[in-house]
C-alpha positions in Angstrom: 95.5 124.8 98.6 99.2 125.3 98.4 101.6 124.0 101.1 105.3 124.5 101.6 107.7 122.4 103.4 111.4 123.2 103.4 114.4 121.4 104.9 118.2 121.7 105.1 120.7 119.2 103.9 123.5 117.6 105.9 126.0 119.2 103.6 124.5 122.7 104.4 124.5 121.9 108.1 128.1 120.7 107.9 129.3 123.7 106.0 127.4 126.4 107.9 127.4 125.1 111.4 130.0 122.4 111.6 127.7 119.5 112.3 129.2 116.0 111.7 127.4 112.9 110.5 129.6 109.9 111.3 128.6 106.3 111.3 127.3 106.7 114.9 124.7 109.2 113.7 123.0 106.6 111.6 123.5 103.5 113.8 123.1 104.9 117.3 119.6 106.3 117.7 120.2 108.1 121.0 123.3 109.8 119.6 121.2 110.9 116.6 118.3 112.0 118.8 120.6 114.3 120.8 122.3 115.7 117.7 119.0 116.3 116.0 117.8 118.3 119.0 120.9 120.5 118.7 120.3 121.0 115.0 116.6 121.9 115.6 117.7 124.5 118.2 120.3 125.9 115.7 117.7 126.2 112.9 115.2 128.0 115.2 117.9 130.5 116.1 119.1 130.9 112.5 115.6 131.2 111.0 113.4 132.5 113.8 110.5 133.5 111.5 110.8 130.9 108.7 110.3 127.1 109.3 113.2 125.2 107.8 113.5 121.7 109.2 116.1 119.1 109.8 114.8 116.1 107.9 115.5 113.7 105.1 114.8 115.4 101.8 111.1 115.2 100.8 110.4 112.1 102.9 109.2 113.4 106.3 105.7 114.8 107.1 106.4 117.6 109.5 102.9 117.5 110.9 103.6 114.0 112.2 107.0 114.7 113.7 106.8 114.5 117.5 109.5 116.0 119.7 110.4 112.7 121.4 110.7 110.6 118.3 113.9 108.6 117.9 114.9 107.3 114.4 116.4 103.9 114.1 118.9 103.1 111.4 117.4 106.0 109.4 119.0 106.1 106.0 117.9 105.6 102.4 116.0 102.3 102.1 117.9 100.8 99.1 121.1 101.1 101.2 119.6 98.9 103.9 118.6 96.3 101.3 122.1 96.4 99.8 123.6 95.9 103.2 121.3 92.9 103.8 122.8 91.4 100.6 126.3 91.9 101.8 127.3 95.4 100.8 129.2 97.5 103.3 128.2 101.0 104.4 130.2 104.1 103.5 129.9 107.1 105.8 131.1 110.6 105.3 131.0 113.2 108.1 129.6 115.9 105.8 127.5 114.0 103.3 124.8 111.4 103.2 125.9 107.7 103.5 126.2 105.2 100.7 127.3 101.6 100.2 130.4 100.2 98.5 129.7 98.3 95.4 126.6 96.6 94.0 125.9 93.3 95.7 124.1 91.8 92.7 126.5 93.0 90.1 127.4 89.4 89.1 124.0 87.9 89.2 123.3 85.4 86.4 120.1 83.7 87.5 117.0 84.4 89.6 118.0 81.4 91.7 120.7 83.4 93.2 118.2 85.8 94.9 117.7 84.9 98.5 114.2 84.4 99.9 113.0 87.8 101.2 112.0 86.2 104.4 115.6 85.0 104.9 116.8 88.6 105.1 114.9 88.9 108.4 117.5 86.6 109.9 120.4 88.9 109.0 122.6 90.1 111.9 121.8 93.7 111.1 118.1 93.0 111.7 118.8 90.9 114.8 120.8 93.9 116.1 118.0 96.3 115.2 115.3 94.2 117.0 117.5 94.0 120.1 118.3 97.7 120.3 114.7 98.7 119.5 113.4 96.5 122.3 116.0 97.8 124.8 115.2 101.4 124.1 111.5 100.9 124.2 111.9 99.2 127.6 114.4 101.6 129.1 113.2 104.9 127.7 109.4 104.8 127.7 109.5 108.6 127.4 110.7 108.3 123.8 108.9 107.2 120.6 111.1 105.0 118.6 110.6 105.0 114.8 111.7 101.9 112.9 113.6 101.9 109.6 111.7 102.8 106.4 109.6 105.2 108.5 110.5 108.8 109.3 107.7 110.1 111.5 104.5 108.9 113.3 102.3 109.0 110.2 102.7 105.4 109.3 103.8 106.3 105.7 106.5 103.7 104.8 109.3 104.8 102.5 111.0 102.6 99.9 113.0 103.2 96.7 111.3 102.4 93.4 111.8 99.4 91.2 114.5 100.5 88.7 116.1 102.7 91.4 116.6 99.7 93.6 117.8 97.3 90.9 120.2 100.0 89.6 121.7 100.3 93.2 121.9 96.5 93.6 122.9 95.4 90.1 124.7 98.5 88.8 124.5 99.9 85.3 124.3 96.5 83.8 120.6 96.4 84.7 120.0 98.6 81.6 121.7 96.1 79.3 119.9 93.2 80.9 116.6 94.8 79.9 117.5 94.0 76.3 119.6 90.8 76.8 117.9 89.1 79.8 114.4 90.4 80.1 113.2 87.4 82.2 116.0 88.0 84.7 115.1 91.7 85.1 111.5 90.8 85.6 112.5 88.3 88.3 114.7 90.8 90.0 112.0 93.4 90.0 109.4 91.0 91.4 111.9 90.0 94.1 112.3 93.7 94.9 108.6 94.1 95.4 108.5 91.0 97.7 111.6 92.2 99.6 110.2 95.6 100.3 106.8 94.1 101.3 108.4 91.8 103.8 110.7 94.5 105.2 107.9 97.1 105.4 105.6 94.8 107.3 108.4 93.6 109.5 109.4 97.1 110.5 105.8 98.1 110.9 105.1 95.3 113.3 108.4 95.7 115.2 107.8 99.4 115.6 104.1 99.1 116.4 103.4 101.6 113.6 100.6 100.6 111.2 101.3 101.2 107.5 99.0 104.0 106.2 100.6 104.5 102.8 103.9 104.0 101.0 106.2 106.5 99.4 108.0 104.9 96.4 111.0 106.9 95.3 111.6 106.1 91.6 114.5 108.4 91.3 116.2 106.5 88.4 113.0 106.1 86.4 113.7 109.1 84.3 116.6 107.2 82.8 114.2 104.9 81.0 112.2 105.3 77.9 108.4 105.4 78.4 108.1 101.9 76.9 110.8 100.5 79.1 109.3 102.2 82.1 105.9 100.7 81.3 107.3 97.2 80.8 109.8 97.0 83.7 108.4 99.4 86.3 104.7 99.9 86.1 103.6 96.3 86.7 105.7 96.2 89.9 104.6 99.6 91.2 101.0 98.4 90.7 101.8 95.3 92.8 102.9 97.7 95.6 99.8 99.8 95.1 97.6 96.7 95.4 99.5 95.5 98.4 99.4 98.7 100.4 96.4 100.6 99.1 97.9 104.1 98.7 101.1 105.2 97.1 103.0 108.4 96.9 104.9 108.0 93.7 108.1 110.1 93.3 110.0 110.7 90.0 113.1 112.9 89.7 113.7 115.4 86.9 111.3 116.4 84.1 109.0 113.4 84.0 106.5 114.6 81.3 107.2 111.7 79.0 106.6 109.2 81.8 103.3 110.6 83.0 101.0 108.5 80.7 102.7 105.3 82.1 102.5 106.6 85.7 98.8 107.1 85.1 98.5 103.3 84.7 99.9 102.6 88.2 97.1 101.6 90.5 96.3 103.4 93.8 98.6 106.4 93.4 97.3 109.1 95.8 100.1 111.6 95.6 102.3 112.3 92.6 105.7 113.7 93.7 107.5 115.0 90.6 110.8 116.6 89.8 111.4 120.1 88.6 110.3 120.9 85.1 107.4 118.4 85.1 104.3 120.1 83.7 101.6 120.4 86.4 99.1 121.2 83.7 99.8 117.8 82.1 99.4 116.1 85.4 96.1 117.7 86.0 95.0 116.6 82.5 95.9 113.0 83.1 95.2 112.6 86.8 92.4 115.1 87.4 91.8 118.0 89.7 91.8 116.1 93.0 95.2 114.3 92.7 97.7 115.8 95.2 100.8 117.0 93.5 104.1 117.5 95.3 106.9 119.4 93.4 110.0 121.4 93.9 112.0 124.0 92.0 114.9 123.2 89.8 118.3 123.5 91.5 119.3 126.0 88.8 116.7 128.4 90.2 118.1 128.1 93.7 121.8 128.2 93.1 123.8 131.3 93.7 123.8 133.8 90.9 120.2 133.1 89.7 118.0 136.2 89.6 115.2 136.3 92.2 112.7 137.1 89.5 113.2 133.8 87.9 112.2 132.1 91.1 109.0 134.1 91.3 108.2 133.4 87.6 108.6 129.7 88.3 106.2 130.0 91.3 103.6 131.9 89.2 103.8 129.3 86.5 103.2 126.3 88.7 100.5 128.1 90.5 98.7 128.7 87.3 99.2 125.2 85.9 98.1 123.6 89.1 94.6 125.0 88.5 93.7 125.2 92.2 94.3 121.5 93.0 96.1 120.3 96.2 99.8 121.1 95.8 102.8 120.9 98.1 106.1 122.6 97.2 109.3 121.4 98.8 112.9 122.3 98.7 116.0 121.0 100.4 118.6 123.7 101.2 122.0 122.8 99.8 125.4 124.3 100.4 125.6 126.1 97.0 122.0 127.4 97.1 121.2 131.1 97.3 119.4 131.4 100.7 117.5 134.5 99.5 116.1 132.7 96.5 114.9 129.9 98.8 113.3 132.3 101.2 111.7 134.1 98.2 109.5 131.0 97.8 108.4 131.2 101.4 107.6 134.9 100.9 105.6 134.2 97.7 103.5 131.5 99.4 102.8 133.7 102.4 101.9 136.7 100.2 99.1 134.6 98.7 97.4 134.5 102.1 95.9 137.8 101.0 93.7 136.0 98.5 90.1 135.6 99.5 89.5 132.2 101.1 86.8 130.8 103.3 89.2 128.4 105.0 91.2 129.3 108.1 94.8 130.0 107.3 97.1 128.9 110.2 99.9 131.1 111.3 103.4 130.1 110.3 105.0 128.8 113.5 107.8 126.4 114.4 106.6 122.8 113.7 104.0 123.5 111.1 103.7 123.6 107.3 102.9 126.8 105.5 99.2 126.3 104.4 97.8 128.7 101.9 94.4 128.7 100.3 94.6 130.3 96.8 91.6 131.2 94.7 91.3 131.9 91.0 94.4 130.1 89.9 
């Protein structure tokens, strides 16, 4: 089975429809709720026959999005951790938010790391709990979704180990891997404990049981396989043991990291960057592992021939060997819209392949689900 889920970026929405994403969008849930409804209406009008969604890139499960959900403090998870350590947010009306500086850039000892439980007393979380309770009480018609969660599925979302330490410590984390290994291990263990405490806190506060955890190891590709295995795999495994089911994400061509990833316990979905060989994944992880992937940005940018996009699709379809596969892309400002829509068309054309399963129609609010045989 091949599924497709496509979304649009804030940059694209800003450039094409003038939508603004100020600080209030991220920290005022009702403001965001109203704006997101306007964006949804715009996308339905702009793409009446093609489902393109307003969602955080590759994190949301559209089948679990309900019309009345309200996202609280919905931003990238390592930004929230950085803010709890003292970093200040940076907002840009046309781009995603970030934080200023690296709050652990001057760390010299593991003793400087606060207890993860102490983070729960931070004013930011006090404010979250107060606002969450108020909205739940005053607007019973709405379904509030706590931070680290993006829909009603119960799949928590965190950044990976090196991805978080890189954000918190800065580029010095890579030197510390040679000069201060013990400190890096202590930081990485602290990150696991921190995310565990925060995930469980947000789950309890939001009355949303954790069903699995997405771990975005976006910076993992910067490490050698041996460094990835030493400094990342043990801590991903701790998360897998703690929560039972992981969706492990890696950016870029991750072929050289696949053997190390195969040692992480309880990975249920492997979400890999463009260029990663699906055939190698099938060889290491087997035919039943769900793979999520997306096309290289070079394929989608303006000036790229449509045939190259279709050749990419044919290649991953062949390498996937009939296993569960989801394709995703996030429409950016400099992408060729026709090349993006060509992927939709290619997936829909495969509906003609013989299949005993029922193929649902492509309608607003659903994924494209395609059963493909002999591939």
